Every structure is written in structure tokens, then in C-alpha cells.
C-alpha positions in Angstrom: -13.5 -0.2 -0.5 -14.6 1.8 -3.5 -12.3 3.0 -6.1 -13.0 6.7 -6.7 -11.7 8.7 -9.6 -10.5 12.1 -8.8 -11.1 14.8 -11.4 -9.1 17.6 -9.7 -6.0 17.1 -11.8 -4.6 20.5 -12.8 -1.3 19.0 -13.6 0.3 15.6 -14.2 -1.6 14.5 -17.3 0.7 13.6 -20.1 1.3 15.9 -23.0 2.8 13.1 -25.0 0.3 11.6 -27.3 2.2 8.5 -27.8 2.0 6.7 -24.5 -0.2 5.5 -21.8 0.4 7.0 -18.4 -1.1 6.0 -15.1 -1.5 9.0 -12.8 0.0 9.1 -9.4 -3.5 9.9 -8.2 -4.7 6.6 -9.7 -6.5 8.1 -12.7 -5.6 6.6 -16.1 -5.3 8.3 -19.4 -4.7 6.3 -22.5 -2.7 8.0 -25.2 -2.1 4.8 -27.0 1.4 3.3 -26.8 4.1 1.6 -24.8 5.8 3.9 -22.2 9.1 2.1 -22.8 9.0 2.6 -26.6 11.2 5.0 -28.5 8.0 6.7 -29.9 7.4 8.1 -26.5 10.6 10.1 -26.6 10.6 10.9 -30.4 8.8 14.3 -30.1 11.3 15.6 -27.6 14.3 14.2 -29.6 13.0 15.9 -32.9 12.3 19.2 -31.1 15.7 19.2 -29.4 17.5 18.4 -32.6 15.8 21.2 -34.5 16.3 23.7 -31.6 20.0 23.0 -31.5 20.4 23.4 -35.3 18.4 26.7 -35.1 20.6 28.1 -32.3 23.8 27.1 -34.2 22.6 28.7 -37.5 21.4 31.7 -35.6 24.3 32.5 -33.2 27.4 30.5 -34.3 27.4 30.6 -38.2 24.9 33.6 -38.4 23.6 32.3 -41.7 21.7 35.2 -43.4 19.4 32.9 -45.3 18.2 31.3 -42.1 16.8 34.6 -40.9 14.1 34.4 -43.6 12.9 31.0 -42.5 13.7 31.5 -38.8 10.1 31.9 -37.5 8.9 28.9 -39.5 11.8 26.7 -38.4 11.1 27.3 -34.7 7.3 26.8 -35.2 8.1 23.4 -36.8 10.4 22.7 -33.9 7.7 23.6 -31.4 4.9 21.4 -32.9 6.1 17.9 -31.8 6.0 18.9 -28.1 3.5 21.8 -28.3 0.6 20.1 -30.1 -0.1 17.5 -27.4 -0.1 20.3 -24.8 -2.4 22.4 -26.9 -4.7 19.4 -27.3 -4.8 19.0 -23.5 -5.7 22.8 -23.2 -8.7 22.1 -25.6 -9.8 19.1 -23.6 -9.6 21.0 -20.3 -11.4 24.1 -21.8 -14.2 21.7 -23.0 -14.5 20.5 -19.3 -14.7 24.2 -18.3 -11.3 24.1 -16.5 -9.5 27.2 -17.8 -6.6 27.5 -15.4 -4.3 24.6 -15.7 -0.6 24.2 -16.2 -1.3 23.4 -19.8 -3.0 26.8 -20.4 -0.2 28.6 -18.5 2.5 26.9 -20.6 0.6 27.5 -23.9 0.0 31.2 -23.2 3.7 31.7 -22.1 5.2 29.9 -25.1 2.8 31.4 -27.7 3.4 34.8 -26.2 7.2 34.3 -26.5 6.6 33.6 -30.2 4.5 36.7 -30.5 7.3 38.9 -29.3 10.0 37.1 -31.4 11.6 35.1 -28.6 11.4 31.9 -30.7 14.2 29.8 -29.1 12.9 30.6 -25.6 9.3 29.6 -26.5 10.5 26.2 -27.9 12.9 25.6 -25.0 10.2 26.2 -22.3 7.8 23.6 -24.0 10.7 21.2 -24.6 11.9 21.3 -21.0 8.3 20.9 -19.8 8.0 17.8 -22.0 11.3 16.4 -20.7 10.1 17.0 -17.1 6.9 15.1 -17.9 9.0 12.2 -19.4 11.1 12.2 -16.2 7.9 12.1 -14.2 6.6 9.1 -16.2 9.9 7.3 -15.7 9.7 8.0 -11.9 6.1 6.8 -11.6 7.0 3.6 -13.5 9.9 3.1 -11.2 7.7 3.7 -8.1 5.1 1.3 -9.5 7.6 -1.5 -10.3 7.3 -3.3 -6.9 3.6 -3.0 -7.1 3.3 -4.1 -10.7 5.5 -7.1 -10.0 2.4 -8.5 -8.2 0.5 -8.5 -11.5 3.2 -10.7 -13.0 2.8 -13.4 -10.4 -0.8 -14.2 -11.4 -0.9 -17.5 -13.2 -2.6 -17.3 -16.6 -3.9 -20.9 -16.5 -4.8 -23.7 -14.1 -4.5 -27.5 -14.7 -7.7 -28.9 -13.2 -8.7 -32.6 -12.7 -12.1 -33.1 -14.5 -13.7 -36.3 -15.6 -10.6 -38.3 -14.6 -8.1 -36.3 -16.6 -6.3 -33.0 -16.3 -7.2 -30.0 -18.5 -5.9 -26.5 -18.8 -8.5 -23.8 -18.0 -8.6 -20.1 -16.9 -8.2 -19.8 -13.1 -11.5 -17.8 -12.9 -13.4 -20.9 -14.1 -12.1 -23.3 -11.3 -14.6 -24.0 -8.5 -14.1 -24.6 -4.8 -13.3 -28.3 -4.0 -11.8 -29.0 -7.4 -8.2 -30.5 -7.6 -5.5 -28.7 -9.5 -2.0 -29.8 -10.4 1.0 -27.5 -10.4 4.4 -28.6 -11.9 7.8 -27.5 -10.6 8.5 -23.9 -11.6 4.8 -23.0 -12.1 2.9 -20.4 -10.1 0.0 -21.4 -7.9 -3.2 -20.0 -9.6 -5.6 -20.3 -6.7 -5.7 -20.6 -2.9 -6.0 -24.2 -1.7 -5.1 -27.0 0.7 -2.0 -29.1 0.0 -2.9 -32.7 -1.0 0.6 -33.8 -1.8 3.0 -34.7 1.1 5.1 -31.6 0.9 6.9 -29.1 -1.4 9.0 -26.0 -1.2 7.6 -22.6 -2.4 9.0 -19.2 -3.2 6.6 -16.7 -1.5 8.5 -13.5 -2.3 5.7 -12.1 -4.4 3.2 -12.2 -1.5 5.4 -11.7 1.5 8.6 -10.0 0.3 10.4 -12.9 2.0 13.1 -14.5 -0.3 13.7 -17.6 1.8 11.8 -20.7 0.4 8.9 -22.0 2.6 8.1 -25.7 3.0 4.4 -26.5 3.1 3.2 -29.9 4.2 0.0 -31.9 3.4 -3.1 -30.3 4.8 -1.6 -26.8 5.1 -2.7 -23.8 3.1 -1.1 -22.8 -0.2 -1.8 -19.3 -1.6 -2.2 -18.0 -5.2 1.0 -16.3 -6.4 3.4 -18.7 -4.7 6.0 -20.4 -6.9 6.3 -24.2 -6.7 10.0 -25.0 -6.5 10.2 -28.8 -5.9 8.0 -31.3 -7.8 4.6 -31.9 -9.3 1.9 -31.3 -6.6 -1.8 -31.3 -6.2 -4.0 -28.9 -4.2 -7.7 -28.8 -3.4 -9.1 -25.4 -4.2 -10.5 -23.6 -1.2 -11.3 -20.2 -2.6 -12.5 -18.9 -6.0 -10.1 -16.8 -7.9 -11.7 -13.4 -7.0 -11.3 -14.3 -3.3 -7.7 -15.5 -3.4 -5.0 -13.9 -1.3 -3.3 -12.5 -4.4 -6.5 -11.0 -5.8 -7.1 -9.2 -2.4 -3.6 -7.8 -2.4 -3.9 -6.5 -5.9 -7.2 -4.8 -5.1 -5.7 -3.2 -1.9 -2.7 -1.9 -3.8 -4.6 -0.6 -6.8 -7.0 1.2 -4.5 -4.3 2.6 -2.2 -3.8 5.8 -4.2 -7.4 6.8 -3.9 -7.0 7.5 -0.1 -5.1 10.7 0.1 -2.8 12.1 2.7 -3.8 15.5 4.1 -0.7 17.1 2.6 -1.6 15.7 -0.8 -5.2 16.9 -0.5 -4.0 20.4 0.6 -1.6 20.7 -2.4 -4.3 19.7 -4.9 -6.8 22.3 -3.5 -4.0 24.9 -3.2 -3.1 24.4 -6.9 -6.7 24.9 -8.0 -6.8 28.3 -6.2 -3.1 29.3 -6.9 -3.2 28.8 -10.7 -6.0 31.4 -11.5 -4.4 33.9 -9.0 -1.1 33.6 -10.8 -2.8 34.1 -14.2 -4.5 37.3 -13.1 -1.2 38.5 -11.4 0.6 38.0 -14.8 -2.2 40.0 -16.5 -1.8 42.7 -13.9 2.0 42.8 -14.5 1.4 43.6 -18.2 -1.5 46.1 -17.7 -0.8 48.1 -14.4 2.6 49.5 -15.5 0.8 51.0 -18.6 -1.4 53.0 -16.2 1.5 54.0 -14.0 4.4 54.7 -16.4 2.4 56.3 -19.2 4.7 57.2 -22.2 7.7 55.3 -20.6 5.7 52.1 -20.8 7.2 49.5 -23.2 4.6 46.8 -24.0 7.1 44.2 -25.2 9.3 44.4 -22.0 6.3 44.1 -19.6 4.7 41.3 -21.7 8.0 39.4 -21.6 8.1 39.8 -17.8 4.5 38.7 -17.6 5.3 35.5 -19.6 8.4 34.8 -17.5 6.1 35.1 -14.4 3.6 32.6 -15.9 6.3 30.0 -16.6 7.8 30.4 -13.1 4.5 30.1 -11.4 3.4 26.7 -12.8 2.5 24.5 -9.8 4.1 21.5 -11.6 6.8 20.7 -9.0 4.3 20.6 -6.1 1.4 18.8 -7.8 3.7 16.1 -9.4 6.3 15.5 -6.7 4.1 15.3 -3.6 1.8 12.5 -4.8 4.9 10.9 -6.3 6.6 11.0 -2.9 3.7 9.1 -1.3 3.4 6.8 -4.2 7.1 6.0 -3.8 6.5 5.3 -0.1 3.7 2.8 -0.9 6.0 1.1 -3.5 8.9 0.9 -1.1 6.6 -0.5 1.6 5.2 -3.2 -0.7 8.8 -4.3 -1.6 9.2 -5.0 2.2 5.9 -7.0 2.3 3.9 -4.1 3.9 0.8 -3.0 2.1 -0.6 0.5 3.0 -4.2 0.9 1.9 -3.7 4.7 1.3 -1.1 7.5 1.6 -3.2 8.9 4.5 -2.0 5.9 6.6 1.6 6.5 5.5 1.2 10.0 6.9 -0.5 8.9 10.1 2.0 6.2 11.0 4.7 8.9 11.5 2.7 10.2 14.5 2.2 6.7 16.0 3.1 6.7 19.8 1.0 3.7 21.1 0.9 0.2 19.7 -1.6 -2.3 21.0 -1.0 -5.9 19.9 -2.8 -9.2 20.0 -0.7 -12.2 21.3 -1.7 -15.3 19.4 -0.7 -15.2 15.7 0.8 -11.7 16.1 3.6 -12.0 18.6 3.4 -15.8 18.8 3.4 -18.2 15.8 -0.2 -19.3 16.5 1.0 -22.9 15.7 -0.1 -24.9 18.7 0.9 -28.4 19.6 -0.6 -30.8 22.1 1.9 -31.4 24.9 0.0 -33.3 27.5 -3.4 -34.9 28.2 -4.8 -35.3 31.7 -8.2 -37.0 32.0 -10.5 -38.5 34.6 -12.0 -40.9 32.0 -10.6 -43.2 29.3 -8.0 -41.1 27.5 -9.0 -42.5 24.0 -12.7 -41.8 24.6 -11.8 -38.4 26.1 -9.8 -37.4 23.0 -12.5 -38.7 20.7 -15.2 -36.6 22.4 -13.1 -33.5 22.5 -11.9 -33.8 18.9 -15.5 -34.2 17.7 -16.4 -30.8 19.0 -13.1 -29.1 18.1 -13.3 -30.3 14.5 -16.1 -27.8 14.1 -13.9 -24.8 15.0 -11.3 -22.9 13.0 -9.3 -21.7 16.1 -5.6 -22.6 16.0 -5.9 -24.5 19.3 -8.8 -26.6 17.9 -6.8 -27.3 14.8 -3.8 -28.5 17.0 -6.1 -31.0 18.8 -7.7 -32.3 15.6 -4.2 -32.7 14.0 -3.0 -34.6 17.1 -6.0 -36.9 16.9 -5.9 -37.2 13.1 -5.3 -41.0 13.1 -8.0 -41.6 15.6 -11.8 -41.9 15.2 -13.7 -38.6 15.1 -17.4 -38.9 16.2 -20.1 -36.8 14.6 -21.0 -33.8 16.7 -24.3 -32.0 16.8 -25.8 -28.7 18.1 -22.4 -27.0 18.2 -22.6 -23.6 19.8 -19.6 -21.2 20.1 -19.6 -19.2 23.4 -17.5 -16.1 22.7 -14.2 -15.9 24.6 -15.0 -19.2 26.4 -15.2 -22.2 24.1 -17.6 -24.6 22.5 -20.6 -26.6 23.6 -22.0 -29.5 21.6 -23.5 -33.0 21.7 -21.5 -36.1 20.8 -23.0 -39.6 20.9 -25.8 -38.2 23.1 -23.4 -36.6 25.6 -23.2 -32.9 26.2 -19.5 -31.7 25.8 -18.0 -28.5 26.9 -14.5 -27.6 25.7 -12.8 -24.3 26.4 -11.3 -22.3 29.3 -12.1 -22.2 33.0 -14.7 -19.4 32.4 -16.8 -21.9 30.4 -16.9 -24.3 33.4 -17.7 -21.5 35.7 -20.5 -20.3 33.4 -22.2 -23.7 33.7 -21.4 -24.1 37.4 -19.2 -27.2 36.9 -16.7 -28.1 39.7 -13.2 -28.6 38.5 -9.7 -29.4 40.0 -8.5 -26.0 41.4 -4.9 -27.0 40.6 -5.4 -26.3 36.9 -5.6 -22.5 37.7 -1.8 -22.7 38.5 -0.9 -24.0 35.0 0.7 -21.2 33.1 0.5 -22.7 29.6 -2.7 -22.8 27.4 -5.1 -25.5 28.4 -8.4 -26.7 27.0 -10.6 -28.0 29.9 -13.4 -30.5 29.1 -16.6 -31.4 30.8 -18.8 -34.3 29.8 -22.5 -34.3 30.9 -21.9 -31.6 33.5 -18.9 -33.2 35.0 -15.2 -32.1 34.8 -13.4 -34.7 32.6 -9.8 -33.3 32.3 -7.7 -31.0 30.2 -5.3 -30.8 27.2 -2.1 -28.8 27.6 -1.2 -26.8 24.4 2.0 -24.9 23.8 2.5 -21.9 21.4 5.9 -20.5 20.3 7.0 -16.8 20.4 8.0 -15.5 16.9 11.7 -15.2 16.3 11.6 -11.4 15.8 9.0 -10.6 18.4 11.5 -9.3 21.1 13.4 -7.3 18.4 10.1 -5.9 17.2 9.3 -4.4 20.6 12.9 -2.9 20.9 12.5 -1.4 17.4 9.1 0.1 18.2 10.5 1.9 21.3 13.5 3.1 19.2 11.2 4.5 16.6 9.2 6.8 18.9 6.5 4.4 20.2 6.2 5.3 23.9 3.9 2.5 24.9 3.4 -1.1 23.7 0.3 -2.9 25.1 -0.6 -6.6 24.7 -4.2 -7.7 24.8 -5.1 -11.4 24.8 -8.0 -13.7 25.5 -5.4 -16.1 26.9 -4.8 -16.7 30.6 -3.2 -13.7 32.4 -0.4 -15.9 33.7 0.6 -16.8 30.1 0.2 -13.2 28.9 2.4 -12.0 31.8 5.1 -14.5 30.9 5.2 -13.5 27.2 5.2 -9.8 28.1 8.1 -10.3 30.5 10.1 -12.2 27.8 9.4 -9.6 25.1 9.7 -6.4 27.2 6.2 -5.2 26.7 5.1 -2.2 28.8 1.5 -3.1 29.6 -0.5 -6.4 29.2 -4.0 -7.6 29.8 -5.2 -11.3 29.7 -8.5 -13.2 30.0 -10.2 -10.8 27.6 -13.3 -11.4 25.6 -13.5 -9.7 22.2 -15.7 -7.0 23.7 -13.2 -6.5 26.5 -10.5 -5.8 23.9 -12.7 -3.1 22.4 -13.3 -1.6 25.8 -9.5 -1.6 26.6 -8.7 0.1 23.3 -11.4 2.7 23.8 -10.0 3.4 27.2 -6.5 3.9 25.8 -7.9 6.2 23.1 -9.6 8.5 25.6 -6.2 10.1 25.9 -6.4 12.4 22.9 -2.6 12.8 22.7 -2.3 9.1 21.7 -2.2 7.9 18.1 -3.0 4.2 18.5 -2.3 1.3 16.2 -3.8 -2.2 16.8 -2.0 -5.2 15.4 -4.0 -8.5 15.1 -4.8 -11.4 12.9 -8.0 -13.1 13.9 -11.7 -12.6 13.2 -12.1 -11.6 16.8 -9.7 -8.8 16.2 -11.8 -7.2 13.5 -13.8 -4.8 15.9 -10.5 -3.5 17.5 -8.8 -3.1 14.1 -11.8 -1.0 13.0 -11.8 1.5 15.9 -8.0 2.0 16.1 -6.4 5.0 14.4 -4.4 2.5 12.3 -5.4 -1.1 12.1 -2.6 -3.5 11.1 -3.2 -7.1 10.2 -0.9 -10.1 9.8 -1.5 -11.0 6.1 -0.1 -14.5 5.6 -1.8 -16.2 8.5 -4.5 -13.6 9.2 -8.2 -14.1 8.7 -9.9 -12.6 5.7 -12.0 -10.3 7.9 -8.9 -8.9 9.7 -7.1 -8.3 6.4 -10.2 -6.6 4.9 -10.7 -4.3 8.0 -7.1 -3.3 8.5 -5.5 -0.2 7.1 -2.0 -1.8 6.8 -1.3 -5.4 6.0 2.0 -7.1 6.9 2.4 -9.9 4.4 5.4 -11.5 6.1 3.6 -12.0 9.5 6.7 -10.4 11.1 6.0 -8.0 14.0 9.4 -6.3 13.3 7.9 -5.0 10.1 5.7 -2.5 12.1 8.9 -0.5 12.9 9.9 -0.8 9.2 6.5 0.7 8.2 7.1 3.6 10.7 10.6 4.2 9.2 9.2 4.2 5.6 6.4 6.6 6.7 9.0 9.0 8.2 11.3 8.9 5.2 8.3 9.6 2.9 7.2 12.6 5.1 10.8 14.0 5.0 10.9 13.8 1.2 7.5 15.5 0.9 8.5 18.3 3.2 11.9 18.8 1.3 10.0 19.0 -2.0 7.5 21.5 -0.7 10.2 23.8 0.8 12.4 23.5 -2.4 9.5 24.3 -4.7 8.1 27.2 -2.7 11.5 28.8 -2.0 12.9 28.7 -5.5 9.6 29.8 -7.1 9.2 32.7 -4.6 12.7 33.9 -5.3 12.5 33.7 -9.1 9.0 35.2 -9.2 10.3 38.3 -7.4 13.3 38.5 -9.8 11.0 37.9 -12.8 8.6 40.7 -11.8 11.5 43.1 -11.5 12.9 42.1 -14.9 16.0 40.4 -13.4 15.0 36.8 -14.5 14.7 35.7 -18.1 12.8 32.7 -19.6 15.9 30.5 -18.9 15.6 31.2 -15.2 11.9 30.7 -15.5 12.5 27.2 -17.0 14.7 26.3 -14.1 12.2 27.5 -11.5 9.5 25.4 -13.1 10.9 22.3 -14.8 14.2 22.3 -13.1 12.6 22.3 -9.6 10.1 19.7 -10.7 13.0 17.4 -11.9 14.9 17.9 -8.6 11.7 17.1 -6.7 11.0 14.0 -8.8 14.6 12.7 -8.3 14.2 13.4 -4.6 10.9 11.4 -4.5 12.6 8.5 -6.3 15.2 8.3 -3.5 12.6 6.5 -1.3 12.8 3.5 -3.6 16.6 3.2 -3.0 16.6 3.7 0.7 17.3 0.8 3.1 14.8 0.3 5.9 
């Protein structure tokens, strides 16, 4: 996914020269400084102090001597907040962008000075600067949950080299090396647990505060915090490919994929700003042609300047992206990663959810329950394990784990037959291991009674003869039934389950969970066909939720692809539009609720901005609104919209 910079900003860049501000749109401008430092606020504080002193000397004490220096005093008061904006005007003019909020503000305030309205000119620019400071604070707040991910990156890794441990940068550690992590340290790289077991805080990756115990041989992910004791792990992925690095890339790129509302507002602002400028010009020039000798230039120029201040598109251009950004931040705090605000928008229209079974609704942690064989059980298990050791499927892993203390023969010529199982050679014998379809494909007779077994089984044939089966059990996730109820409660009309597992098992799980429609015995291409069939109904907005490599094609063609991030395959996570880090299906409903809350805030901000601006524009054109009302219509509405957008962060979902 490429990171694209958007140069359409007509608003939202910082006038303060003292700080660094990351745009809501994802574009970064460096003005050199720390956004939390006092220097950021110093220009506004100086201007405010001088403005208040000037107003008191002007109107309360009415000091005669002040009248002599009055223009110079207000010009000095204007400079701390005005110069950064004038600098932005110069930069945008050099880029041949003449109609921006910076140029509107500059013309309005300099015009106010030209007609002697000094306090009003200073106040407009001061309030605009305060509005920008509020925006910066709001963006920083919205980014806090996302930025927290950056803090969980370990700066160093303790790696075993030449018989001793040395501290190096995580980027320099290679796959297969052993690293040591002490209690209280962050895991720097993805790896396999070599120590017996330890407890980990996984909140940074999953949003789940409950510690997780990981045993020997299980996967440990970068960003987890080791809570118990000194452990060792074998590195399985280089730093750039770690789970944490992928999450950071997803989140950092999320703001480049815009919602339709956001794109509309940006285009609208580009057209709206020059129209407003020429309307303001018309407001000062047309009355001269109509009124003749009754025309008073200063009155109409003042109205025109008021019109310019009111018309700034600031509230819209700031608050709408900020609303979406807040939604992405709120979702990440719940362990849900949206890869763009467009998906935050689309999820509000979701009415059909199609789900994979294994690893999505069930834990995908299989255990061998029973072995039935026509040959020596030990030999049967050895032959089967030799083939399954070459597969990454959860069922294959369960068989290998079960036989871990037993001898594993070398297997050759392993061939994966999609949706059926494996074929290979072990000790000169041809082994088939998979489902009943595999035996049917090779015309092998088998015990018909196994068709009545509801649980998952792996059937085995040795040299063309049926040899027996292994019965495997999977567990339904604790929140799976609740997840289906919540989906129905949040406007999803149909929940469909697709699985490569036996129809009898799929039917049983669907009944327990209350799923509307289910299909079993599906090959990967059958899942694609089923989803395409569902999508033929154009009224349906379809999400597919899965976790495996075989789910990748279905994730790609769905309207919204959702992947289980903790246990999911790299391919599924890469292809998905939304990643659920906690692996909890109930989070799908949470994602819908966050999407709807974000949409409501965005609509409220649009209505507020348009309504107030329209009203004050009419009043301003008729001379019934002063610069003070203009300041409220622009900066006041922007502040209200920003505060409304920040609410998303405080909502409970």
C-alpha cells in the first residue's frame, strides 16, 4: 500500500512557526519545535496580553497619549500571530495557490487595519491562531492511541552470538538467532518461545489488558511486554516483517485513504474559497455602481472584510478529517485497525457479514481426541506426522504436537491438494492425509461410517488403502455467540458462515451461534463463488471476516475485508481493510458502532458549520454583523466542531 501525499490543503497547516504539526491528512510540516512546549503558545499569549492592555488604555482609562502610539501598538500586537500566517501566504503564492484561508485571513485583517479597526484586526488573527492551537491539541489527542504503538517498539535486542549475549539494534538481528528478554522488557522481534512459559502484556498489540501466558513452541510477537522472568526466543521474522512493524505501517498509511465525505469537502473548499473572495470583491464594488453619491467606501469595505472572515472554510476542512481521524484513533484503542477513513464510512452501511469458521468463530486450536487405525497405531501416527509436519494448517500442527515425543520420519514429494489435504512419500510408502474428498479423488475405498462423524477428522491412506482416521476437536470462541447477537442488533440483516470443514460440523456450530446461513465442504474457490453470488444483490454491502491464507481471495473481493490479526496469516492481514488485533469476533460490532458514531459527528459538524456561516454571511452582507460575529462564525464554529470531533475519543463502545 503506497503512502501518497496530498497537496490539496487549503487549510489546516499551522501558522505557528514554533512547532511541528502532523496534518490530519497525513502530511507533515516541520516548523521546528515541541508541540507541548510553552514556545508554541507564546505568540498567542503575547498578542493577547498586548491586545487587552490596548483595549483597557483605549476604552477604560482613555489615555490621550496612547492615541498617538495606538496604530503602532496594535501592529506590534498583530505581528506574533500575523507573521507566521503571512509567511504561509507567501509560500502558497509561490506554489500558485492564491485562494487559501491564509490569504482570506490576511486580506481581512490588513483591511481592518487600513480602515482603522485595529483591535478587530488583531482579534481576528488571534482567535484564528487560538483555533489552530485547539486543532493541534485535538489532533495530538486523537493520535495518542496510535502514537502509543510507537512507544512499544524496543530500542535494542539482546542476541546470543559467539556464545555470549550482546546488545544490538533489532534491525540487525537475523532469522534463526536467539534473543533474551528480561522481565519488564519489550519483545523486539517476532519469534518462537524457547523457554518453558511466561506471562505477557499484549495491550499494545491487541488492546486486551488481561495478561497472556505463552508456552514453549508458541509464537511471541514484537511489542509484547514480558512480565514474568528471563526468557529466550528464536527469531522467526526480521524486524521489518514483524507484527508490530506491519501494524505501524497500516496505521500510518490509514489517513491516506479518504472517506467520500472528506474528499468532497476538500474539493468543495478549493472551489468555495475563490468564489467567496470574488463575492467579497463584488460586495465592495457593486454598491458603488448602484448607490452613486450615497456610497460610503469604508462601510462597504468593512462589510466585505466581515464577509471574508465569516466565509473561511476552516471549520469544515479541519473538523471533518479530524472526525475521521478521531474514529481511527478510537478504533485502535479497542484493538481494531482501519486502513483508511473510507472503510470507517463504508462499515456504517454494512448489512451482510460473511465469516470463516476456523480461527474466526472458533479458536483454531485443535487437539487430537481419538485415533482409529487398521494398522499398528504407532506406525500409523509416525507416517501421518511425517506428512503433516510439512503443513502449517492448525489441524496439522495439532497432530504434530500430539506426536511430539514420538519419532518423525522424513517425508518426500509433499504435494498440497487444495481443500482436500496432503500427499507425500514416507519410507517409500505413498501417504494421503486429509478429508474424505481426498480418498474419493484417488478412488480409495473407506469405512462409510466415518461420514456420520460430526467432528473434524483426518483420514489416512497408505499405498492406496484406507488406514484409519484421527479425530480432532476445535473450540468455539467465548464471545462468538454474543458477536452474532451484536451484529444483528447493529443493523446486520444476514450473517453467513463459509467453511471448508464438513457440513455436519458447520451446521452444528451455526446452530449453537444463531447464524442465519451456512455452507460447508467448500474449497477456497467455492468460497469466492459463494461470496460473488451474495454480492450479485446490489443492495448488499458485504464484509468478509477470515484469518487464513486461503481466505485472502475472499477478503480481496468483499466490500470490506476483515482479518483476525493476532492469529491471522500475514497474507490475510495484508489483504484486509480492517484488522481485529484481539481475534474477538464481537469487535466487528464495535467497529460498526465506532463507524456510526464517527459518521454522526461528521454530519453534525457539517450542519453546524453550514448553518452558522450561512446565517452570519447574510447578516454580514446587510451590515448587521460585525467582525466579532465574523470571528465566532469562523473560529468559534471551528472550535465547536473540533470539540465535537474529540468526543469520539471519550465515547464508550
